[in-house]
N, CA, C and O atoms as a GROMACS GRO file, in nm:
protein
  452
    1MET      N    1  -8.167  -5.744  23.247
    1MET     CA    2  -8.020  -5.744  23.265
    1MET      C    3  -7.998  -5.839  23.134
    1MET      O    4  -8.075  -5.923  23.086
    2LYS      N    5  -7.858  -5.795  23.089
    2LYS     CA    6  -7.788  -5.857  22.975
    2LYS      C    7  -7.678  -5.963  23.024
    2LYS      O    8  -7.641  -6.053  22.949
    3GLY      N    9  -7.634  -5.950  23.139
    3GLY     CA   10  -7.558  -6.048  23.180
    3GLY      C   11  -7.447  -5.986  23.269
    3GLY      O   12  -7.421  -5.867  23.285
    4TYR      N   13  -7.391  -6.088  23.321
    4TYR     CA   14  -7.254  -6.028  23.420
    4TYR      C   15  -7.151  -6.003  23.335
    4TYR      O   16  -7.115  -6.089  23.253
    5TYR      N   17  -7.080  -5.859  23.346
    5TYR     CA   18  -6.979  -5.802  23.267
    5TYR      C   19  -6.857  -5.902  23.277
    5TYR      O   20  -6.807  -5.943  23.382
    6LYS      N   21  -6.815  -5.937  23.141
    6LYS     CA   22  -6.714  -6.003  23.097
    6LYS      C   23  -6.719  -6.141  23.204
    6LYS      O   24  -6.612  -6.191  23.238
    7GLU      N   25  -6.829  -6.189  23.248
    7GLU     CA   26  -6.872  -6.311  23.295
    7GLU      C   27  -6.940  -6.406  23.211
    7GLU      O   28  -7.044  -6.443  23.264
    8PRO      N   29  -6.919  -6.458  23.099
    8PRO     CA   30  -7.026  -6.546  23.014
    8PRO      C   31  -7.046  -6.673  23.103
    8PRO      O   32  -7.157  -6.724  23.092
    9GLU      N   33  -6.988  -6.713  23.161
    9GLU     CA   34  -6.984  -6.854  23.198
    9GLU      C   35  -7.110  -6.824  23.340
    9GLU      O   36  -7.216  -6.887  23.344
   10LYS      N   37  -7.079  -6.744  23.420
   10LYS     CA   38  -7.159  -6.706  23.536
   10LYS      C   39  -7.301  -6.641  23.477
   10LYS      O   40  -7.403  -6.666  23.542
   11THR      N   41  -7.312  -6.570  23.374
   11THR     CA   42  -7.414  -6.526  23.304
   11THR      C   43  -7.504  -6.658  23.247
   11THR      O   44  -7.626  -6.654  23.262
   12LYS      N   45  -7.446  -6.765  23.187
   12LYS     CA   46  -7.515  -6.879  23.156
   12LYS      C   47  -7.566  -6.926  23.268
   12LYS      O   48  -7.683  -6.959  23.250
   13GLU      N   49  -7.524  -6.946  23.391
   13GLU     CA   50  -7.568  -6.986  23.514
   13GLU      C   51  -7.705  -6.933  23.540
   13GLU      O   52  -7.803  -7.006  23.553
   14VAL      N   53  -7.708  -6.802  23.548
   14VAL     CA   54  -7.831  -6.731  23.579
   14VAL      C   55  -7.934  -6.668  23.488
   14VAL      O   56  -8.027  -6.598  23.528
   15LEU      N   57  -7.910  -6.698  23.367
   15LEU     CA   58  -8.011  -6.664  23.259
   15LEU      C   59  -8.052  -6.777  23.165
   15LEU      O   60  -7.966  -6.848  23.112
   16THR      N   61  -8.189  -6.795  23.143
   16THR     CA   62  -8.216  -6.908  23.067
   16THR      C   63  -8.185  -6.863  22.920
   16THR      O   64  -8.146  -6.749  22.894
   17PRO      N   65  -8.204  -6.951  22.836
   17PRO     CA   66  -8.171  -6.933  22.683
   17PRO      C   67  -8.263  -6.826  22.629
   17PRO      O   68  -8.227  -6.756  22.534
   18ASP      N   69  -8.387  -6.809  22.688
   18ASP     CA   70  -8.479  -6.695  22.644
   18ASP      C   71  -8.432  -6.590  22.691
   18ASP      O   72  -8.438  -6.496  22.612
   19GLY      N   73  -8.384  -6.565  22.795
   19GLY     CA   74  -8.346  -6.455  22.872
   19GLY      C   75  -8.394  -6.418  23.008
   19GLY      O   76  -8.378  -6.310  23.064
   20TRP      N   77  -8.457  -6.526  23.053
   20TRP     CA   78  -8.520  -6.502  23.188
   20TRP      C   79  -8.416  -6.520  23.278
   20TRP      O   80  -8.335  -6.608  23.248
   21PHE      N   81  -8.397  -6.451  23.394
   21PHE     CA   82  -8.315  -6.428  23.516
   21PHE      C   83  -8.363  -6.527  23.608
   21PHE      O   84  -8.477  -6.508  23.650
   22LYS      N   85  -8.297  -6.639  23.652
   22LYS     CA   86  -8.283  -6.730  23.737
   22LYS      C   87  -8.281  -6.673  23.892
   22LYS      O   88  -8.166  -6.658  23.933
   23THR      N   89  -8.377  -6.641  23.978
   23THR     CA   90  -8.336  -6.568  24.094
   23THR      C   91  -8.289  -6.653  24.201
   23THR      O   92  -8.208  -6.613  24.284
   24GLY      N   93  -8.346  -6.784  24.200
   24GLY     CA   94  -8.297  -6.866  24.302
   24GLY      C   95  -8.400  -6.897  24.418
   24GLY      O   96  -8.393  -6.992  24.496
   25ASP      N   97  -8.490  -6.807  24.414
   25ASP     CA   98  -8.618  -6.816  24.504
   25ASP      C   99  -8.701  -6.965  24.485
   25ASP      O  100  -8.728  -7.019  24.378
   26LEU      N  101  -8.735  -7.012  24.622
   26LEU     CA  102  -8.811  -7.117  24.612
   26LEU      C  103  -8.949  -7.098  24.648
   26LEU      O  104  -8.973  -7.058  24.762
   27GLY      N  105  -9.048  -7.123  24.561
   27GLY     CA  106  -9.178  -7.116  24.613
   27GLY      C  107  -9.280  -7.232  24.595
   27GLY      O  108  -9.258  -7.339  24.538
   28VAL      N  109  -9.395  -7.191  24.655
   28VAL     CA  110  -9.497  -7.310  24.643
   28VAL      C  111  -9.612  -7.232  24.591
   28VAL      O  112  -9.623  -7.114  24.623
   29PHE      N  113  -9.703  -7.290  24.509
   29PHE     CA  114  -9.847  -7.243  24.471
   29PHE      C  115  -9.942  -7.315  24.607
   29PHE      O  116  -9.918  -7.430  24.645
   30ASP      N  117 -10.018  -7.256  24.652
   30ASP     CA  118 -10.162  -7.282  24.708
   30ASP      C  119 -10.255  -7.339  24.608
   30ASP      O  120 -10.231  -7.347  24.488
   31GLU      N  121 -10.369  -7.379  24.671
   31GLU     CA  122 -10.497  -7.430  24.594
   31GLU      C  123 -10.554  -7.306  24.508
   31GLU      O  124 -10.610  -7.323  24.400
   32ASN      N  125 -10.532  -7.177  24.568
   32ASN     CA  126 -10.594  -7.070  24.494
   32ASN      C  127 -10.463  -6.999  24.403
   32ASN      O  128 -10.465  -6.877  24.385
   33LYS      N  129 -10.369  -7.069  24.357
   33LYS     CA  130 -10.269  -7.037  24.272
   33LYS      C  131 -10.186  -6.922  24.339
   33LYS      O  132 -10.106  -6.858  24.271
   34ASN      N  133 -10.203  -6.897  24.459
   34ASN     CA  134 -10.117  -6.794  24.513
   34ASN      C  135  -9.968  -6.859  24.552
   34ASN      O  136  -9.942  -6.967  24.606
   35LEU      N  137  -9.881  -6.749  24.505
   35LEU     CA  138  -9.728  -6.805  24.521
   35LEU      C  139  -9.651  -6.767  24.655
   35LEU      O  140  -9.617  -6.650  24.674
   36PHE      N  141  -9.629  -6.847  24.731
   36PHE     CA  142  -9.567  -6.814  24.847
   36PHE      C  143  -9.420  -6.853  24.836
   36PHE      O  144  -9.392  -6.969  24.809
   37ILE      N  145  -9.325  -6.760  24.857
   37ILE     CA  146  -9.182  -6.783  24.855
   37ILE      C  147  -9.126  -6.839  24.985
   37ILE      O  148  -9.128  -6.770  25.087
   38LYS      N  149  -9.071  -6.975  24.983
   38LYS     CA  150  -9.027  -7.045  25.090
   38LYS      C  151  -8.896  -7.017  25.108
   38LYS      O  152  -8.873  -7.034  25.228
   39GLY      N  153  -8.788  -6.980  25.046
   39GLY     CA  154  -8.663  -6.939  25.065
   39GLY      C  155  -8.575  -6.956  24.940
   39GLY      O  156  -8.625  -6.983  24.831
   40ARG      N  157  -8.444  -6.939  24.959
   40ARG     CA  158  -8.350  -6.961  24.830
   40ARG      C  159  -8.279  -7.073  24.833
   40ARG      O  160  -8.226  -7.124  24.932
   41LEU      N  161  -8.280  -7.115  24.713
   41LEU     CA  162  -8.223  -7.244  24.678
   41LEU      C  163  -8.072  -7.270  24.735
   41LEU      O  164  -8.026  -7.378  24.774
   42LYS      N  165  -8.010  -7.152  24.730
   42LYS     CA  166  -7.860  -7.147  24.795
   42LYS      C  167  -7.871  -7.165  24.942
   42LYS      O  168  -7.779  -7.215  25.007
   43ASN      N  169  -7.974  -7.126  24.988
   43ASN     CA  170  -7.987  -7.125  25.148
   43ASN      C  171  -8.040  -7.259  25.190
   43ASN      O  172  -8.018  -7.294  25.306
   44MET      N  173  -8.108  -7.340  25.111
   44MET     CA  174  -8.176  -7.446  25.143
   44MET      C  175  -8.091  -7.546  25.199
   44MET      O  176  -7.979  -7.562  25.152
   45ILE      N  177  -8.132  -7.613  25.292
   45ILE     CA  178  -8.052  -7.716  25.375
   45ILE      C  179  -8.132  -7.850  25.373
   45ILE      O  180  -8.249  -7.860  25.411
   46VAL      N  181  -8.059  -7.947  25.326
   46VAL     CA  182  -8.105  -8.090  25.310
   46VAL      C  183  -8.079  -8.149  25.460
   46VAL      O  184  -7.969  -8.154  25.515
   47GLY      N  185  -8.201  -8.190  25.513
   47GLY     CA  186  -8.178  -8.266  25.674
   47GLY      C  187  -8.134  -8.404  25.649
   47GLY      O  188  -8.123  -8.444  25.533
   48ALA      N  189  -8.108  -8.478  25.749
   48ALA     CA  190  -8.040  -8.584  25.760
   48ALA      C  191  -8.140  -8.695  25.688
   48ALA      O  192  -8.086  -8.784  25.621
   49SER      N  193  -8.280  -8.693  25.700
   49SER     CA  194  -8.374  -8.785  25.643
   49SER      C  195  -8.407  -8.719  25.505
   49SER      O  196  -8.508  -8.756  25.445
   50GLY      N  197  -8.330  -8.628  25.455
   50GLY     CA  198  -8.372  -8.588  25.311
   50GLY      C  199  -8.474  -8.459  25.294
   50GLY      O  200  -8.502  -8.413  25.183
   51GLU      N  201  -8.525  -8.409  25.410
   51GLU     CA  202  -8.617  -8.332  25.415
   51GLU      C  203  -8.549  -8.173  25.384
   51GLU      O  204  -8.448  -8.131  25.440
   52ASN      N  205  -8.622  -8.103  25.288
   52ASN     CA  206  -8.579  -7.964  25.255
   52ASN      C  207  -8.600  -7.866  25.393
   52ASN      O  208  -8.711  -7.856  25.446
   53ILE      N  209  -8.513  -7.814  25.429
   53ILE     CA  210  -8.529  -7.690  25.548
   53ILE      C  211  -8.492  -7.566  25.505
   53ILE      O  212  -8.374  -7.544  25.478
   54TYR      N  213  -8.572  -7.483  25.494
   54TYR     CA  214  -8.557  -7.339  25.482
   54TYR      C  215  -8.518  -7.235  25.594
   54TYR      O  216  -8.612  -7.176  25.647
   55PRO      N  217  -8.414  -7.210  25.629
   55PRO     CA  218  -8.359  -7.126  25.723
   55PRO      C  219  -8.447  -7.015  25.756
   55PRO      O  220  -8.478  -6.984  25.872
   56GLU      N  221  -8.497  -6.942  25.626
   56GLU     CA  222  -8.569  -6.840  25.640
   56GLU      C  223  -8.699  -6.855  25.729
   56GLU      O  224  -8.732  -6.769  25.811
   57GLU      N  225  -8.769  -6.970  25.707
   57GLU     CA  226  -8.878  -6.997  25.792
   57GLU      C  227  -8.843  -6.999  25.944
   57GLU      O  228  -8.911  -6.933  26.022
   58ILE      N  229  -8.726  -7.082  25.993
   58ILE     CA  230  -8.700  -7.060  26.113
   58ILE      C  231  -8.670  -6.936  26.171
   58ILE      O  232  -8.726  -6.895  26.273
   59GLU      N  233  -8.572  -6.867  26.100
   59GLU     CA  234  -8.539  -6.727  26.150
   59GLU      C  235  -8.672  -6.658  26.161
   59GLU      O  236  -8.689  -6.605  26.271
   60SER      N  237  -8.784  -6.642  26.064
   60SER     CA  238  -8.888  -6.564  26.097
   60SER      C  239  -8.959  -6.587  26.237
   60SER      O  240  -9.018  -6.499  26.300
   61VAL      N  241  -8.943  -6.733  26.279
   61VAL     CA  242  -9.020  -6.752  26.391
   61VAL      C  243  -8.916  -6.709  26.510
   61VAL      O  244  -8.961  -6.638  26.600
   62ILE      N  245  -8.798  -6.743  26.513
   62ILE     CA  246  -8.715  -6.669  26.602
   62ILE      C  247  -8.717  -6.503  26.612
   62ILE      O  248  -8.720  -6.445  26.720
   63ASN      N  249  -8.716  -6.444  26.501
   63ASN     CA  250  -8.737  -6.292  26.501
   63ASN      C  251  -8.847  -6.242  26.569
   63ASN      O  252  -8.854  -6.129  26.617
   64ASN      N  253  -8.946  -6.339  26.574
   64ASN     CA  254  -9.082  -6.267  26.618
   64ASN      C  255  -9.056  -6.283  26.785
   64ASN      O  256  -9.150  -6.240  26.852
   65PHE      N  257  -8.960  -6.330  26.850
   65PHE     CA  258  -8.943  -6.343  26.982
   65PHE      C  259  -8.911  -6.204  27.025
   65PHE      O  260  -8.848  -6.127  26.953
   66ARG      N  261  -8.958  -6.170  27.152
   66ARG     CA  262  -8.945  -6.039  27.202
   66ARG      C  263  -8.824  -5.951  27.194
   66ARG      O  264  -8.823  -5.834  27.158
   67PHE      N  265  -8.718  -6.028  27.237
   67PHE     CA  266  -8.587  -5.961  27.255
   67PHE      C  267  -8.486  -5.975  27.143
   67PHE      O  268  -8.370  -5.933  27.146
   68VAL      N  269  -8.549  -6.044  27.035
   68VAL     CA  270  -8.477  -6.078  26.935
   68VAL      C  271  -8.461  -5.985  26.834
   68VAL      O  272  -8.557  -5.947  26.767
   69VAL      N  273  -8.330  -5.939  26.814
   69VAL     CA  274  -8.313  -5.822  26.698
   69VAL      C  275  -8.310  -5.888  26.562
   69VAL      O  276  -8.382  -5.845  26.472
   70GLU      N  277  -8.240  -5.978  26.547
   70GLU     CA  278  -8.236  -6.065  26.415
   70GLU      C  279  -8.171  -6.209  26.441
   70GLU      O  280  -8.120  -6.232  26.550
   71SER      N  281  -8.172  -6.309  26.339
   71SER     CA  282  -8.104  -6.431  26.358
   71SER      C  283  -8.081  -6.495  26.226
   71SER      O  284  -8.145  -6.456  26.129
   72LEU      N  285  -7.986  -6.596  26.215
   72LEU     CA  286  -7.925  -6.629  26.083
   72LEU      C  287  -7.917  -6.796  26.150
   72LEU      O  288  -7.867  -6.836  26.255
   73VAL      N  289  -7.989  -6.864  26.045
   73VAL     CA  290  -7.991  -7.022  26.069
   73VAL      C  291  -7.898  -7.086  25.980
   73VAL      O  292  -7.907  -7.065  25.859
   74VAL      N  293  -7.795  -7.174  26.036
   74VAL     CA  294  -7.695  -7.224  25.942
   74VAL      C  295  -7.677  -7.353  25.970
   74VAL      O  296  -7.713  -7.388  26.083
   75GLU      N  297  -7.614  -7.460  25.877
   75GLU     CA  298  -7.585  -7.592  25.915
   75GLU      C  299  -7.443  -7.586  25.946
   75GLU      O  300  -7.362  -7.533  25.870
   76GLN      N  301  -7.406  -7.650  26.074
   76GLN     CA  302  -7.271  -7.669  26.124
   76GLN      C  303  -7.254  -7.815  26.164
   76GLN      O  304  -7.315  -7.861  26.260
   77LYS      N  305  -7.161  -7.897  26.082
   77LYS     CA  306  -7.131  -8.027  26.107
   77LYS      C  307  -7.251  -8.108  26.106
   77LYS      O  308  -7.259  -8.200  26.187
   78GLY      N  309  -7.348  -8.085  26.024
   78GLY     CA  310  -7.459  -8.161  26.024
   78GLY      C  311  -7.590  -8.112  26.114
   78GLY      O  312  -7.696  -8.174  26.112
   79LYS      N  313  -7.571  -8.013  26.180
   79LYS     CA  314  -7.656  -7.992  26.287
   79LYS      C  315  -7.701  -7.839  26.248
   79LYS      O  316  -7.625  -7.764  26.186
   80LEU      N  317  -7.835  -7.800  26.293
   80LEU     CA  318  -7.856  -7.669  26.262
   80LEU      C  319  -7.835  -7.573  26.354
   80LEU      O  320  -7.858  -7.611  26.469
   81VAL      N  321  -7.801  -7.465  26.343
   81VAL     CA  322  -7.748  -7.388  26.456
   81VAL      C  323  -7.771  -7.234  26.423
   81VAL      O  324  -7.720  -7.184  26.323
   82ALA      N  325  -7.850  -7.161  26.512
   82ALA     CA  326  -7.910  -7.042  26.490
   82ALA      C  327  -7.823  -6.942  26.582
   82ALA      O  328  -7.792  -6.957  26.700
   83LEU      N  329  -7.794  -6.842  26.499
   83LEU     CA  330  -7.704  -6.740  26.554
   83LEU      C  331  -7.803  -6.616  26.582
   83LEU      O  332  -7.860  -6.567  26.484
   84VAL      N  333  -7.824  -6.570  26.692
   84VAL     CA  334  -7.915  -6.506  26.734
   84VAL      C  335  -7.881  -6.368  26.800
   84VAL      O  336  -7.841  -6.380  26.916
   85HIS      N  337  -7.887  -6.254  26.758
   85HIS     CA  338  -7.864  -6.119  26.798
   85HIS      C  339  -7.956  -6.063  26.884
   85HIS      O  340  -8.051  -6.015  26.822
   86ILE      N  341  -7.966  -6.047  27.039
   86ILE     CA  342  -8.056  -6.009  27.107
   86ILE      C  343  -8.047  -5.854  27.139
   86ILE      O  344  -7.934  -5.808  27.125
   87ASN      N  345  -8.136  -5.773  27.176
   87ASN     CA  346  -8.142  -5.659  27.221
   87ASN      C  347  -8.117  -5.668  27.364
   87ASN      O  348  -8.211  -5.679  27.443
   88ARG      N  349  -7.961  -5.664  27.414
   88ARG     CA  350  -7.941  -5.679  27.531
   88ARG      C  351  -8.001  -5.563  27.642
   88ARG      O  352  -8.037  -5.594  27.756
   89GLU      N  353  -8.006  -5.432  27.589
   89GLU     CA  354  -8.047  -5.309  27.674
   89GLU      C  355  -8.210  -5.351  27.712
   89GLU      O  356  -8.256  -5.350  27.826
   90GLU      N  357  -8.283  -5.386  27.592
   90GLU     CA  358  -8.400  -5.425  27.654
   90GLU      C  359  -8.435  -5.538  27.771
   90GLU      O  360  -8.516  -5.535  27.864
   91LEU      N  361  -8.337  -5.642  27.726
   91LEU     CA  362  -8.349  -5.756  27.798
   91LEU      C  363  -8.300  -5.720  27.968
   91LEU      O  364  -8.355  -5.762  28.070
   92GLU      N  365  -8.206  -5.651  27.959
   92GLU     CA  366  -8.158  -5.598  28.088
   92GLU      C  367  -8.257  -5.531  28.160
   92GLU      O  368  -8.282  -5.562  28.276
   93LYS      N  369  -8.325  -5.429  28.092
   93LYS     CA  370  -8.426  -5.336  28.169
   93LYS      C  371  -8.538  -5.414  28.214
   93LYS      O  372  -8.601  -5.372  28.312
   94LYS      N  373  -8.578  -5.541  28.147
   94LYS     CA  374  -8.689  -5.654  28.187
   94LYS      C  375  -8.630  -5.728  28.296
   94LYS      O  376  -8.703  -5.772  28.386
   95TYR      N  377  -8.503  -5.747  28.297
   95TYR     CA  378  -8.452  -5.834  28.421
   95TYR      C  379  -8.462  -5.751  28.537
   95TYR      O  380  -8.506  -5.803  28.639
   96GLN      N  381  -8.422  -5.607  28.541
   96GLN     CA  382  -8.420  -5.528  28.643
   96GLN      C  383  -8.555  -5.503  28.709
   96GLN      O  384  -8.569  -5.484  28.830
   97SER      N  385  -8.647  -5.503  28.626
   97SER     CA  386  -8.794  -5.472  28.634
   97SER      C  387  -8.853  -5.598  28.723
   97SER      O  388  -8.924  -5.586  28.822
   98LEU      N  389  -8.804  -5.728  28.661
   98LEU     CA  390  -8.841  -5.827  28.746
   98LEU      C  391  -8.795  -5.861  28.868
   98LEU      O  392  -8.865  -5.907  28.958
   99LYS      N  393  -8.664  -5.837  28.873
   99LYS     CA  394  -8.583  -5.819  28.994
   99LYS      C  395  -8.638  -5.748  29.126
   99LYS      O  396  -8.635  -5.791  29.242
  100LEU      N  397  -8.695  -5.617  29.072
  100LEU     CA  398  -8.736  -5.532  29.157
  100LEU      C  399  -8.886  -5.591  29.219
  100LEU      O  400  -8.914  -5.587  29.338
  101ASP      N  401  -8.954  -5.632  29.139
  101ASP     CA  402  -9.088  -5.671  29.135
  101ASP      C  403  -9.081  -5.792  29.240
  101ASP      O  404  -9.159  -5.799  29.335
  102MET      N  405  -8.996  -5.873  29.219
  102MET     CA  406  -8.972  -6.008  29.289
  102MET      C  407  -8.920  -5.976  29.431
  102MET      O  408  -8.952  -6.041  29.529
  103THR      N  409  -8.846  -5.880  29.433
  103THR     CA  410  -8.800  -5.830  29.591
  103THR      C  411  -8.898  -5.777  29.653
  103THR      O  412  -8.908  -5.808  29.772
  104LYS      N  413  -8.984  -5.697  29.605
  104LYS     CA  414  -9.098  -5.631  29.664
  104LYS      C  415  -9.195  -5.729  29.686
  104LYS      O  416  -9.254  -5.712  29.792
  105GLN      N  417  -9.233  -5.834  29.615
  105GLN     CA  418  -9.317  -5.933  29.655
  105GLN      C  419  -9.268  -6.020  29.780
  105GLN      O  420  -9.345  -6.057  29.868
  106PHE      N  421  -9.139  -6.048  29.777
  106PHE     CA  422  -9.070  -6.140  29.863
  106PHE      C  423  -9.070  -6.052  30.016
  106PHE      O  424  -9.080  -6.108  30.125
  107GLU      N  425  -9.058  -5.914  29.998
  107GLU     CA  426  -9.050  -5.824  30.142
  107GLU      C  427  -9.180  -5.810  30.171
  107GLU      O  428  -9.200  -5.798  30.292
  108ASP      N  429  -9.285  -5.806  30.096
  108ASP     CA  430  -9.427  -5.795  30.125
  108ASP      C  431  -9.452  -5.940  30.223
  108ASP      O  432  -9.489  -5.930  30.340
  109LYS      N  433  -9.429  -6.051  30.168
  109LYS     CA  434  -9.447  -6.178  30.235
  109LYS      C  435  -9.396  -6.170  30.351
  109LYS      O  436  -9.457  -6.215  30.448
  110LEU      N  437  -9.264  -6.107  30.364
  110LEU     CA  438  -9.203  -6.113  30.497
  110LEU      C  439  -9.271  -6.033  30.622
  110LEU      O  440  -9.272  -6.054  30.743
  111MET      N  441  -9.321  -5.942  30.549
  111MET     CA  442  -9.406  -5.822  30.649
  111MET      C  443  -9.522  -5.898  30.681
  111MET      O  444  -9.562  -5.876  30.795
  112LYS      N  445  -9.577  -5.966  30.629
  112LYS     CA  446  -9.712  -6.046  30.691
  112LYS      C  447  -9.678  -6.139  30.787
  112LYS      O  448  -9.764  -6.175  30.867
  113TYR      N  449  -9.556  -6.188  30.793
  113TYR     CA  450  -9.538  -6.303  30.898
  113TYR      C  451  -9.453  -6.238  31.023
  113TYR      O  452  -9.424  -6.308  31.121
   0.00000   0.00000   0.00000
């Protein structure tokens, strides 16, 4: 990339003097010199006690829950907030299944008495 079209200031922000593109990705190396991407500089949130919070790490945990389609973690008024899109149809199916199962168990117990 040579730079942003007719945007020299923006180009200066993202390219080093020797032409390298600054992606904004944040990473750490482990003891074996493997690089792990933690998140993006623009997304990093500084917590109340100064800790770096990477929303992508939290989102990856939330996104592993069964009925979650995707999530977005943001900061609002000094607090972390997760916006979560759930698979409502799958959740409804599971609810109906559990409801039928519990009803059957309840009726079976009533029949024993």
